[in-house]
All heavy atoms as an XYZ file, in Angstrom:
862
protein
N       3.536    -10.794     13.429
C       2.416    -10.982     12.469
C       2.835    -11.970     11.398
O       4.038    -11.933     10.923
C       2.057     -9.618     11.812
C       0.939     -9.748     10.859
S       0.444     -8.231     10.035
C      -0.229     -7.371     11.403
N       1.978    -12.777     10.958
C       2.248    -13.818      9.960
C       2.713    -13.161      8.696
O       2.031    -12.250      8.173
C       0.968    -14.637      9.766
C       1.129    -15.758      8.788
O       1.491    -15.496      7.629
N       0.917    -16.953      9.263
N       3.758    -13.615      8.116
C       4.369    -12.988      6.900
C       3.383    -13.121      5.716
O       3.334    -12.240      4.844
C       5.757    -13.611      6.561
C       6.440    -12.774      5.498
C       5.644    -15.075      6.096
C       7.897    -13.020      5.382
N       2.637    -14.174      5.630
C       1.679    -14.338      4.528
C       0.573    -13.260      4.598
O       0.092    -12.781      3.614
C       1.079    -15.750      4.499
C       2.096    -16.820      4.229
C       2.788    -16.595      2.884
O       2.181    -16.261      1.856
N       4.091    -16.858      2.881
N       0.128    -12.944      5.844
C      -0.813    -11.853      5.974
C      -0.251    -10.541      5.493
O      -0.925     -9.774      4.810
C      -1.237    -11.658      7.459
C      -1.942    -12.863      8.086
C      -2.038    -12.972      9.422
C      -2.564    -13.841      7.326
C      -2.708    -14.030     10.027
C      -3.238    -14.908      7.869
C      -3.300    -14.986      9.245
N       0.996    -10.300      5.854
C       1.650     -9.034      5.440
C       1.773     -8.960      3.919
O       1.470     -7.901      3.314
C       3.032     -8.904      6.115
C       2.953     -8.560      7.551
C       4.339     -8.201      8.079
C       5.087     -9.359      8.569
N       6.340     -8.965      9.259
N       2.161    -10.100      3.306
C       2.312    -10.078      1.849
C       1.045     -9.747      1.142
O       0.970     -9.102      0.150
C       2.854    -11.480      1.375
C       4.335    -11.672      1.526
C       4.762    -12.997      0.974
C       6.201    -13.289      1.165
N       6.534    -14.598      0.604
N      -0.063    -10.301      1.691
C      -1.348    -10.142      1.063
C      -1.966     -8.768      1.172
O      -2.829     -8.361      0.379
N      -1.489     -7.976      2.131
C      -2.096     -6.710      2.406
C      -1.214     -5.469      2.056
O      -1.700     -4.337      1.989
C      -2.662     -6.622      3.847
C      -1.497     -6.405      4.808
C      -3.735     -5.565      4.011
N       0.037     -5.671      1.856
C       0.924     -4.532      1.706
C       0.589     -3.670      0.540
O       0.652     -2.452      0.626
C       2.434     -5.037      1.663
O       2.691     -5.836      2.804
C       3.342     -3.856      1.633
N       0.269     -4.312     -0.604
C      -0.110     -3.456     -1.760
C      -1.324     -2.581     -1.451
O      -1.397     -1.419     -1.851
C      -0.380     -4.356     -2.999
C      -0.711     -3.543     -4.228
C      -0.934     -4.425     -5.438
O      -0.374     -5.519     -5.560
O      -1.664     -3.997     -6.308
N      -2.326     -3.169     -0.787
C      -3.481     -2.386     -0.399
C      -3.087     -1.260      0.507
O      -3.641     -0.076      0.346
C      -4.500     -3.297      0.286
C      -5.774     -2.639      0.848
C      -6.548     -1.882     -0.232
C      -6.634     -3.658      1.547
N      -2.177     -1.437      1.447
C      -1.741     -0.374      2.295
C      -1.055      0.763      1.543
O      -1.305      1.925      1.833
C      -0.764     -0.915      3.405
C      -1.394     -1.959      4.349
C      -0.378     -2.433      5.333
C      -2.616     -1.423      5.076
N      -0.241      0.381      0.600
C       0.432      1.367     -0.222
C      -0.585      2.154     -1.024
O      -0.540      3.413     -1.047
C       1.501      0.709     -1.170
C       2.037      1.676     -2.190
C       2.628      0.097     -0.383
N      -1.505      1.529     -1.660
C      -2.554      2.203     -2.432
C      -3.375      3.092     -1.544
O      -3.749      4.166     -1.922
C      -3.435      1.207     -3.175
C      -2.778      0.475     -4.307
C      -3.685     -0.692     -4.807
C      -2.525      1.419     -5.524
N      -3.660      2.588     -0.361
C      -4.437      3.380      0.590
C      -3.765      4.667      0.969
O      -4.364      5.751      1.012
C      -4.745      2.585      1.856
O      -5.401      3.390      2.824
N      -2.457      4.601      1.260
C      -1.717      5.824      1.602
C      -1.706      6.800      0.397
O      -1.807      8.019      0.606
C      -0.321      5.425      2.008
C      -0.293      4.708      3.363
S       1.395      4.332      3.887
C       1.989      5.986      4.181
N      -1.519      6.263     -0.790
C      -1.502      7.165     -1.989
C      -2.855      7.697     -2.355
O      -2.964      8.730     -3.065
C      -0.894      6.411     -3.173
C       0.614      6.141     -3.032
C       1.103      5.206     -4.122
C       1.417      7.396     -2.968
N      -3.944      7.085     -1.867
C      -5.238      7.605     -2.131
C      -5.536      8.923     -1.387
O      -6.409      9.698     -1.748
C      -6.368      6.541     -1.793
O      -6.503      6.446     -0.387
N      -4.744      9.121     -0.360
C      -4.918     10.376      0.434
C      -4.128     11.521     -0.141
O      -4.610     12.647     -0.188
C      -4.534     10.158      1.905
C      -5.367      9.164      2.610
O      -6.618      9.188      2.404
N      -4.852      8.258      3.360
N      -2.869     11.246     -0.533
C      -2.046     12.295     -1.098
C      -0.754     11.654     -1.704
O      -0.436     10.540     -1.392
C      -1.682     13.362     -0.091
C      -0.962     12.811      1.101
O      -0.909     11.649      1.361
N      -0.393     13.738      1.905
N      -0.050     12.425     -2.522
C       1.200     11.948     -3.116
C       2.203     11.784     -1.995
O       2.233     12.595     -1.060
C       1.712     13.009     -4.125
C       0.720     13.294     -5.219
O      -0.326     12.624     -5.280
O       1.034     14.202     -6.020
N       3.025     10.786     -2.156
C       4.020     10.492     -1.120
C       5.302      9.920     -1.757
O       5.253      9.443     -2.886
C       3.519      9.510     -0.085
C       2.300     10.084      0.682
C       1.889      9.203      1.815
O       2.747      8.715      2.585
N       0.617      8.990      1.977
N       6.372     10.000     -1.047
C       7.574      9.420     -1.560
C       7.811      8.101     -0.833
O       7.303      7.855      0.250
C       8.756     10.353     -1.578
C       9.412     10.735     -0.276
C      10.610     10.175      0.139
C       8.840     11.691      0.564
C      11.231     10.576      1.338
C       9.378     12.062      1.750
C      10.587     11.514      2.082
O      11.161     11.907      3.280
N       8.644      7.216     -1.462
C       8.759      5.831     -1.061
C       9.156      5.667      0.417
O       8.642      4.825      1.134
N      10.109      6.523      0.899
C      10.572      6.370      2.254
C       9.397      6.585      3.260
O       9.303      5.898      4.224
C      11.741      7.335      2.550
C      12.170      7.203      3.973
C      13.039      6.172      4.392
C      11.720      8.090      4.953
C      13.458      6.061      5.714
C      12.099      8.008      6.249
C      12.995      7.005      6.638
O      13.322      6.852      7.975
N       8.625      7.610      2.989
C       7.523      7.892      3.892
C       6.480      6.753      3.915
O       5.974      6.365      5.021
C       6.744      9.166      3.443
C       7.380     10.433      3.981
O       8.279     10.366      4.812
O       7.003     11.555      3.517
N       6.231      6.174      2.792
C       5.296      5.021      2.712
C       5.869      3.880      3.540
O       5.206      3.296      4.392
C       5.029      4.635      1.264
C       4.311      5.753      0.549
C       4.203      3.304      1.224
C       4.238      5.551     -0.971
N       7.085      3.525      3.280
C       7.755      2.417      3.984
C       7.854      2.666      5.432
O       7.567      1.789      6.245
C       9.179      2.272      3.360
O       9.817      1.165      3.982
N       8.187      3.922      5.858
C       8.313      4.258      7.257
C       6.965      4.171      7.950
O       6.874      3.580      9.089
C       8.898      5.685      7.399
C       9.202      6.044      8.858
O       9.915      5.291      9.515
O       8.668      7.052      9.284
N       5.944      4.665      7.319
C       4.590      4.659      7.966
C       4.114      3.211      8.119
O       3.598      2.833      9.215
C       3.620      5.473      7.116
C       2.237      5.424      7.608
C       2.055      6.332      8.882
N       0.901      5.964      9.619
C      -0.382      6.271      9.284
N      -0.612      6.974      8.219
N      -1.388      5.893     10.094
N       4.231      2.392      7.100
C       3.795      0.974      7.277
C       4.671      0.292      8.297
O       4.137     -0.476      9.122
C       3.832      0.292      5.898
C       2.799      0.883      4.933
C       3.613     -1.255      6.049
C       2.896      0.391      3.498
N       5.942      0.591      8.282
C       6.883     -0.047      9.231
C       6.601      0.328     10.650
O       6.970     -0.394     11.568
N       5.972      1.432     10.930
C       5.559      1.844     12.288
C       4.455      0.943     12.849
O       4.327      0.795     14.037
C       5.123      3.280     12.335
C       6.245      4.285     12.147
C       5.761      5.698     12.059
O       4.686      6.020     12.477
N       6.588      6.615     11.567
N       3.695      0.362     11.910
C       2.533     -0.477     12.382
C       2.850     -1.947     12.308
O       2.200     -2.761     13.033
C       1.338     -0.145     11.496
O       0.935      1.175     11.673
N       3.705     -2.374     11.364
C       4.012     -3.805     11.291
C       5.458     -3.913     10.767
O       5.919     -3.085     10.001
C       3.027     -4.577     10.405
C       3.055     -4.203      8.991
S       1.807     -5.197      8.097
C       2.161     -4.710      6.454
N       6.136     -4.931     11.223
C       7.564     -5.112     10.830
C       7.641     -5.487      9.336
O       7.044     -6.495      8.946
C       8.196     -6.176     11.677
C       8.520     -5.683     13.076
S       9.600     -6.791     13.980
C      11.020     -6.874     12.885
N       8.244     -4.654      8.591
C       8.555     -4.978      7.210
C      10.042     -4.555      6.991
O      10.555     -3.653      7.634
C       7.670     -4.233      6.190
C       7.784     -2.697      6.339
C       6.245     -4.728      6.295
C       7.112     -1.923      5.215
N      10.653     -5.224      6.012
C      12.044     -4.790      5.703
C      11.994     -3.478      4.946
O      11.021     -3.268      4.212
C      12.809     -5.880      4.960
O      12.189     -6.087      3.700
N      12.965     -2.661      5.079
C      12.996     -1.337      4.394
C      12.771     -1.419      2.909
O      12.187     -0.545      2.293
C      14.342     -0.767      4.714
C      14.785     -1.492      5.953
C      14.189     -2.856      5.890
N      13.194     -2.497      2.246
C      13.057     -2.619      0.786
C      11.729     -3.205      0.298
O      11.553     -3.400     -0.867
N      10.834     -3.515      1.206
C       9.564     -4.196      0.828
C       8.677     -3.330     -0.059
O       8.106     -3.856     -1.025
C       8.812     -4.552      2.107
O       9.589     -5.412      2.882
C       7.469     -5.205      1.748
N       8.584     -2.061      0.200
C       7.670     -1.218     -0.505
C       8.118     -0.876     -1.923
O       7.307     -0.773     -2.840
C       7.451      0.100      0.330
C       6.716      1.147     -0.481
C       6.688     -0.218      1.579
N       9.408     -0.767     -2.178
C       9.867     -0.313     -3.489
C       9.540     -1.250     -4.627
O       9.111     -0.737     -5.702
C      11.362     -0.007     -3.438
C      11.640      1.201     -2.582
C      12.073      1.041     -1.233
C      11.396      2.479     -3.003
C      12.258      2.137     -0.377
C      11.562      3.589     -2.179
C      12.020      3.427     -0.899
O      12.205      4.485     -0.062
N       9.630     -2.558     -4.483
C       9.133     -3.403     -5.593
C       7.632     -3.294     -5.859
O       7.234     -3.365     -6.994
C       9.456     -4.830     -5.104
C      10.562     -4.667     -4.105
C      10.254     -3.338     -3.424
N       6.875     -3.033     -4.847
C       5.459     -2.806     -4.995
C       5.199     -1.495     -5.803
O       4.432     -1.470     -6.744
C       4.734     -2.781     -3.634
C       4.770     -4.136     -3.002
C       3.272     -2.282     -3.787
C       4.308     -4.194     -1.539
N       5.908     -0.450     -5.403
C       5.797      0.803     -6.147
C       6.220      0.672     -7.560
O       5.533      1.190     -8.483
C       6.614      1.874     -5.407
C       6.095      2.371     -4.072
C       7.096      3.220     -3.353
C       4.773      3.139     -4.265
N       7.319     -0.082     -7.790
C       7.770     -0.282     -9.194
C       6.718     -1.055    -10.012
O       6.423     -0.710    -11.156
C       9.062     -1.072     -9.163
C       9.836     -1.017    -10.439
C      11.327     -1.583    -10.324
N      11.596     -2.477     -9.217
C      12.163     -2.097     -8.088
N      12.594     -0.883     -7.870
N      12.455     -2.998     -7.129
N       6.080     -2.057     -9.396
C       5.045     -2.852    -10.058
C       3.833     -1.942    -10.367
O       3.264     -1.982    -11.459
C       4.637     -4.038     -9.219
C       3.535     -4.872     -9.859
C       3.086     -5.987     -8.965
C       1.985     -6.832     -9.507
N       0.786     -6.095     -9.879
N       3.482     -1.142     -9.364
C       2.307     -0.285     -9.573
C       2.557      0.697    -10.713
O       1.704      1.049    -11.455
C       1.960      0.474     -8.233
C       1.387     -0.363     -7.147
C       1.289      0.426     -5.834
C       0.027     -0.933     -7.540
N       3.807      1.207    -10.797
C       4.182      2.115    -11.910
C       4.116      1.369    -13.203
O       3.561      1.906    -14.204
C       5.545      2.717    -11.667
C       5.871      3.802    -12.656
C       7.164      4.467    -12.430
C       7.347      5.539    -13.519
N       8.700      6.034    -13.571
N       4.674      0.173    -13.301
C       4.674     -0.604    -14.509
C       3.284     -0.906    -14.966
O       3.000     -0.987    -16.170
C       5.464     -1.916    -14.324
C       6.934     -1.707    -14.185
O       7.467     -0.584    -14.461
O       7.620     -2.658    -13.776
N       2.337     -1.060    -13.988
C       0.915     -1.388    -14.318
C       0.048     -0.141    -14.450
O      -1.142     -0.205    -14.510
C       0.338     -2.221    -13.175
C       0.974     -3.650    -13.143
O       1.631     -4.029    -14.124
O       0.802     -4.310    -12.137
N       0.692      1.077    -14.529
C       0.039      2.352    -14.705
C      -0.947      2.706    -13.585
O      -1.882      3.442    -13.797
C      -0.631      2.399    -16.092
C       0.259      2.001    -17.187
N       1.237      2.830    -17.708
C       0.353      0.860    -17.924
C       1.885      2.258    -18.620
N       1.364      1.006    -18.817
N      -0.622      2.196    -12.375
C      -1.445      2.532    -11.249
C      -0.977      3.783    -10.547
O      -1.737      4.478     -9.838
C      -1.461      1.383    -10.227
C      -1.856      0.071    -10.755
S      -3.629      0.000    -11.106
C      -3.746     -1.571    -11.894
N       0.301      4.086    -10.730
C       0.910      5.311    -10.169
C       1.789      5.961    -11.220
O       2.226      5.288    -12.138
C       1.749      5.057     -8.863
C       0.921      4.464     -7.772
C       2.960      4.222     -9.159
N       1.986      7.250    -11.086
C       2.959      7.954    -11.834
C       3.951      8.558    -10.818
O       3.679      8.554     -9.610
C       2.367      9.131    -12.643
O       1.675     10.046    -11.740
C       1.381      8.593    -13.660
N       5.098      9.026    -11.311
C       6.102      9.608    -10.462
C       6.478     10.986    -10.902
O       6.339     11.286    -12.103
C       7.353      8.718    -10.353
O       7.932      8.617    -11.635
C       7.066      7.341     -9.825
N       6.978     11.780    -10.037
C       7.569     13.064    -10.322
C       8.618     13.432     -9.292
O       8.558     12.915     -8.169
C       6.527     14.175    -10.475
C       5.709     14.430     -9.219
C       6.152     15.383     -8.268
C       4.553     13.720     -8.876
C       5.431     15.644     -7.108
C       3.860     13.973     -7.751
C       4.273     14.946     -6.862
O       3.574     15.188     -5.720
N       9.572     14.210     -9.650
C      10.567     14.710     -8.707
C      10.148     16.016     -8.096
O       9.586     16.853     -8.766
C      11.940     14.887     -9.422
C      12.628     13.572     -9.813
C      13.940     13.930    -10.584
C      12.925     12.678     -8.685
N      10.411     16.168     -6.760
C      10.088     17.407     -6.128
C      11.297     17.884     -5.390
O      11.957     17.096     -4.633
C       8.918     17.160     -5.144
O       8.610     18.365     -4.461
N      11.630     19.116     -5.567
C      12.761     19.723     -4.869
C      12.410     19.923     -3.379
O      11.247     20.233     -3.073
C      13.104     21.103     -5.474
C      13.507     21.040     -6.934
C      14.935     20.472     -7.109
O      15.725     20.611     -6.195
O      15.154     19.843     -8.187
N      13.386     19.710     -2.516
C      13.231     19.999     -1.114
C      14.323     20.941     -0.708
O      15.364     20.991     -1.305
C      13.226     18.704     -0.244
C      12.014     17.831     -0.531
C      14.491     17.932     -0.468
N      14.059     21.687      0.345
C      15.014     22.724      0.795
C      16.339     22.077      1.232
O      17.390     22.710      1.041
C      14.396     23.574      1.909
O      14.067     22.731      3.012
N      16.299     20.917      1.758
C      17.529     20.311      2.190
C      17.639     18.913      1.554
O      16.733     18.070      1.697
C      17.584     20.174      3.726
O      16.518     19.396      4.184
N      18.687     18.686      0.831
C      18.878     17.380      0.217
C      18.495     17.357     -1.245
O      18.020     18.347     -1.809
N      18.629     16.154     -1.832
C      18.350     15.973     -3.242
C      16.849     15.959     -3.493
O      16.021     15.778     -2.566
C      19.009     14.656     -3.576
C      18.991     13.906     -2.286
C      19.185     14.929     -1.207
N      16.437     16.120     -4.805
C      14.987     15.990     -5.111
C      14.504     14.611     -4.688
O      15.231     13.607     -4.747
C      14.964     16.192     -6.590
C      16.228     16.794     -6.985
C      17.257     16.395     -5.942
N      13.241     14.536     -4.334
C      12.634     13.254     -3.922
C      11.593     12.815     -5.020
O      10.908     13.638     -5.618
C      11.885     13.409     -2.646
C      12.821     13.662     -1.482
C      12.035     13.839     -0.242
N      12.967     13.971      0.886
C      12.611     14.431      2.067
N      11.333     14.751      2.356
N      13.494     14.541      3.045
N      11.591     11.508     -5.242
C      10.600     10.933     -6.181
C       9.310     10.696     -5.470
O       9.256      9.906     -4.534
C      11.126      9.649     -6.780
C      10.161      9.056     -7.845
C      10.501      7.635     -8.238
C      11.746      7.563     -9.084
N      11.908      6.190     -9.639
N       8.279     11.372     -5.906
C       6.962     11.219     -5.316
C       6.123     10.321     -6.248
O       6.253     10.274     -7.472
C       6.243     12.554     -5.138
C       6.684     13.308     -3.895
C       7.900     13.971     -3.835
C       5.875     13.250     -2.772
C       8.296     14.584     -2.667
C       6.280     13.924     -1.636
C       7.471     14.570     -1.573
O       7.900     15.205     -0.413
N       5.240      9.602     -5.562
C       4.296      8.679     -6.261
C       2.897      9.274     -6.167
O       2.504      9.739     -5.106
C       4.360      7.294     -5.642
C       5.693      6.647     -5.852
C       6.758      6.876     -4.996
C       5.914      5.783     -6.916
C       7.996      6.290     -5.161
C       7.151      5.226     -7.129
C       8.171      5.471     -6.231
O       9.427      4.899     -6.465
N       2.225      9.229     -7.294
C       0.832      9.764     -7.370
C      -0.047      8.696     -7.964
O       0.262      8.095     -8.993
C       0.867     11.038     -8.283
C      -0.533     11.632     -8.498
C      -0.398     12.831     -9.411
C      -1.739     13.482     -9.714
N      -2.281     14.088     -8.566
N      -1.167      8.486     -7.331
C      -2.102      7.484     -7.769
C      -2.847      7.997     -9.085
O      -3.237      9.129     -9.127
C      -3.193      7.291     -6.686
C      -3.896      5.932     -6.568
C      -2.919      4.785     -6.418
C      -4.850      5.938     -5.401
N      -2.911      7.140    -10.046
C      -3.688      7.457    -11.289
C      -5.151      7.095    -11.092
O      -5.517      6.493    -10.044
C      -3.112      6.668    -12.477
O      -3.305      5.288    -12.251
C      -1.613      6.972    -12.706
N      -5.962      7.400    -12.075
C      -7.352      7.020    -11.982
C      -7.457      5.478    -11.954
O      -8.283      4.938    -11.173
C      -8.172      7.510    -13.172
C      -8.468      9.007    -13.078
C      -9.353      9.493    -14.179
O     -10.291      8.770    -14.627
O      -9.106     10.582    -14.699
N      -6.635      4.806    -12.745
C      -6.588      3.348    -12.778
C      -6.194      2.819    -11.390
O      -6.754      1.835    -10.883
C      -5.648      2.836    -13.854
C      -5.617      1.346    -14.082
C      -6.995      0.836    -14.523
C      -4.562      1.026    -15.165
N      -5.195      3.498    -10.775
C      -4.770      3.114     -9.440
C      -5.872      3.295     -8.397
O      -6.031      2.494     -7.474
N      -6.635      4.375     -8.495
C      -7.728      4.614     -7.551
C      -8.779      3.512     -7.763
O      -9.324      3.045     -6.743
C      -8.333      6.012     -7.739
C      -9.450      6.282     -6.790
S      -9.002      6.256     -5.037
C      -8.248      7.868     -4.847
N      -9.085      3.145     -8.984
C     -10.036      2.104     -9.223
C      -9.528      0.763     -8.610
O     -10.298      0.026     -7.933
C     -10.271      1.894    -10.724
C     -11.234      0.875    -11.112
C     -11.390      0.751    -12.622
C     -12.354     -0.389    -12.933
N     -12.443     -0.630    -14.378
N      -8.255      0.498     -8.821
C      -7.643     -0.747     -8.208
C      -7.742     -0.688     -6.718
O      -8.084     -1.695     -6.034
C      -6.202     -0.857     -8.678
C      -5.474     -2.067     -8.100
C      -5.968     -3.367     -8.725
C      -5.112     -4.498     -8.317
N      -5.593     -5.795     -8.865
N      -7.456      0.469     -6.085
C      -7.515      0.597     -4.669
C      -8.911      0.309     -4.158
O      -9.139     -0.466     -3.200
C      -7.110      2.004     -4.235
C      -7.501      2.332     -2.799
C      -6.988      1.605     -1.742
C      -8.439      3.331     -2.516
C      -7.359      1.877     -0.412
C      -8.780      3.584     -1.226
C      -8.257      2.855     -0.175
O      -8.628      3.120      1.096
N      -9.927      0.870     -4.801
C     -11.322      0.614     -4.381
C     -11.743     -0.849     -4.498
O     -12.419     -1.391     -3.650
C     -12.283      1.555     -5.187
C     -12.152      2.993     -4.791
C     -12.995      3.877     -5.680
C     -12.883      5.320     -5.258
N     -13.692      6.211     -6.075
N     -11.236     -1.525     -5.559
C     -11.540     -2.909     -5.755
C     -10.886     -3.775     -4.694
O     -11.539     -4.663     -4.070
C     -11.023     -3.380     -7.140
C     -11.825     -2.927     -8.297
C     -11.131     -3.261     -9.641
O     -10.103     -3.913     -9.676
O     -11.715     -2.820    -10.694
N      -9.592     -3.455     -4.387
C      -8.904     -4.201     -3.345
C      -9.496     -4.006     -1.993
O      -9.585     -4.864     -1.168
C      -7.399     -3.870     -3.330
C      -6.542     -4.438     -4.481
C      -5.153     -3.926     -4.364
C      -6.580     -5.970     -4.464
N      -9.888     -2.721     -1.718
C     -10.530     -2.357     -0.452
C     -11.811     -3.182     -0.266
O     -12.067     -3.713      0.795
C     -10.823     -0.887     -0.366
C     -11.433     -0.482      0.919
C     -10.652     -0.280      2.048
C     -12.793     -0.268      1.028
C     -11.207      0.107      3.268
C     -13.346      0.091      2.257
C     -12.584      0.267      3.342
O     -13.136      0.639      4.537
N     -12.597     -3.258     -1.293
C     -13.879     -4.035     -1.254
C     -13.579     -5.522     -1.008
O     -14.191     -6.185     -0.198
C     -14.708     -3.875     -2.492
C     -16.041     -4.591     -2.388
C     -16.791     -4.578     -3.710
C     -18.074     -5.369     -3.605
N     -18.021     -6.678     -3.047
N     -12.565     -6.027     -1.758
C     -12.141     -7.429     -1.610
C     -11.713     -7.649     -0.158
O     -12.029     -8.728      0.437
C     -11.039     -7.797     -2.554
C     -11.511     -7.873     -4.001
O     -12.693     -7.890     -4.241
O     -10.598     -7.914     -4.870
N     -10.979     -6.720      0.425
C     -10.427     -6.841      1.752
C     -11.602     -6.898      2.770
O     -11.621     -7.708      3.679
C      -9.468     -5.755      2.084
C      -8.908     -5.888      3.454
C      -9.215     -5.129      4.547
C      -7.960     -6.878      3.914
N      -8.511     -5.555      5.656
C      -7.732     -6.592      5.269
C      -7.268     -7.930      3.255
C      -6.849     -7.430      6.029
C      -6.414     -8.677      4.022
C      -6.193     -8.427      5.376
N     -12.605     -6.007      2.577
C     -13.755     -5.956      3.476
C     -14.550     -7.301      3.399
O     -14.944     -7.832      4.391
C     -14.698     -4.797      3.138
C     -14.058     -3.417      3.386
C     -13.722     -3.264      4.875
O     -14.514     -3.542      5.763
N     -12.532     -2.741      5.147
N     -14.675     -7.850      2.234
C     -15.370     -9.140      2.045
C     -14.575    -10.219      2.728
O     -15.134    -11.058      3.365
C     -15.557     -9.448      0.538
C     -16.524     -8.529     -0.151
O     -17.325     -7.823      0.488
O     -16.491     -8.446     -1.420
N     -13.279    -10.190      2.562
C     -12.384    -11.181      3.217
C     -12.524    -11.164      4.713
O     -12.597    -12.177      5.342
C     -10.925    -10.951      2.743
C      -9.940    -11.876      3.374
C      -9.789    -13.153      2.915
C      -9.156    -11.482      4.393
C      -8.869    -14.066      3.507
C      -8.227    -12.314      5.030
C      -8.114    -13.632      4.529
N     -12.548     -9.956      5.275
C     -12.679     -9.833      6.693
C     -14.029    -10.393      7.211
O     -14.050    -11.156      8.186
C     -12.564     -8.339      7.131
C     -11.127     -7.836      6.958
C     -13.010     -8.144      8.581
C     -10.996     -6.355      7.150
N     -15.071    -10.109      6.479
C     -16.368    -10.611      6.874
C     -16.421    -12.174      6.835
O     -16.897    -12.765      7.776
C     -17.465    -10.075      5.952
C     -17.827     -8.638      6.173
C     -18.824     -8.138      5.206
C     -18.968     -6.634      5.235
N     -19.814     -6.099      4.124
N     -15.929    -12.728      5.784
C     -15.890    -14.194      5.624
C     -15.064    -14.796      6.751
O     -15.459    -15.763      7.402
C     -15.380    -14.588      4.245
C     -16.344    -14.195      3.199
C     -15.081    -16.110      4.228
C     -15.852    -14.257      1.758
N     -13.891    -14.250      6.961
C     -12.982    -14.761      7.970
C     -13.619    -14.647      9.402
O     -13.631    -15.652     10.171
C     -11.640    -13.981      8.014
O     -11.060    -14.114      6.705
C     -10.700    -14.555      9.042
N     -14.220    -13.522      9.700
C     -14.833    -13.368     11.057
C     -16.039    -14.325     11.194
O     -16.213    -14.907     12.315
C     -15.304    -11.910     11.232
C     -14.174    -10.948     11.481
C     -14.592     -9.531     11.596
O     -15.695     -9.148     11.157
O     -13.801     -8.741     12.121
N     -16.803    -14.480     10.146
C     -17.955    -15.425     10.224
C     -17.432    -16.859     10.507
O     -17.974    -17.592     11.354
C     -18.764    -15.407      8.908
C     -19.554    -14.186      8.752
C     -20.174    -14.101      7.356
O     -19.941    -14.955      6.499
N     -20.935    -13.029      7.108
N     -16.430    -17.288      9.796
C     -15.842    -18.594      9.991
C     -15.301    -18.770     11.386
O     -15.554    -19.787     12.043
C     -14.789    -18.860      8.934
C     -14.183    -20.224      8.999
C     -14.814    -21.271      8.317
C     -13.077    -20.533      9.760
C     -14.309    -22.536      8.405
C     -12.558    -21.809      9.814
C     -13.154    -22.814      9.218
N     -14.520    -17.794     11.857
C     -13.962    -17.889     13.174
C     -14.994    -17.896     14.282
O     -14.879    -18.585     15.282
C     -12.971    -16.768     13.388
C     -11.726    -16.844     12.477
C     -10.853    -15.601     12.706
C     -10.930    -18.109     12.721
N     -16.023    -17.086     14.090
C     -17.107    -17.029     15.129
C     -17.874    -18.372     15.206
O     -18.201    -18.857     16.275
C     -18.086    -15.899     14.809
C     -17.529    -14.554     15.093
C     -18.443    -13.380     14.652
O     -19.578    -13.650     14.282
O     -17.918    -12.254     14.679
N     -18.145    -18.946     14.034
C     -18.850    -20.232     13.996
C     -18.050    -21.339     14.656
O     -18.584    -22.199     15.407
C     -19.255    -20.606     12.555
C     -19.707    -22.052     12.468
C     -20.332    -19.714     12.007
N     -16.760    -21.348     14.402
C     -15.927    -22.465     14.860
C     -15.253    -22.230     16.158
O     -14.739    -23.169     16.781
C     -14.858    -22.765     13.803
C     -15.511    -23.393     12.568
O     -16.059    -24.503     12.629
N     -15.456    -22.727     11.468
N     -15.222    -20.958     16.628
C     -14.536    -20.715     17.906
C     -15.302    -19.752     18.811
O     -14.759    -19.297     19.801
C     -13.126    -20.153     17.618
C     -12.312    -21.111     16.874
N     -11.831    -22.228     17.435
C     -11.947    -21.130     15.610
C     -11.123    -22.907     16.511
N     -11.168    -22.228     15.416
N     -16.509    -19.370     18.431
C     -17.267    -18.385     19.155
C     -18.075    -18.928     20.192
O     -18.396    -19.420     21.070
């Protein structure tokens, strides 16, 4: 997959995953990595930026085995951003498909 496509959509994927439930960074990275090749460190700068922008908050959760894990939780501002990006993405898909159908359909 084209790296520019991945760069453009990774933040939306992270927000989408957090819109369903709180998750920790490794789970987010692993899940996205199952569908497209990303380096293991790709997600963490996005999570850090989302936290700096007040789109997510974090908390530690104890687990029965191992150290506490840092979970990420979408804020109201983050949910609003997710919905905006989702709408933008849907519009982008429609425009792209229309263009491709006209020129190659």
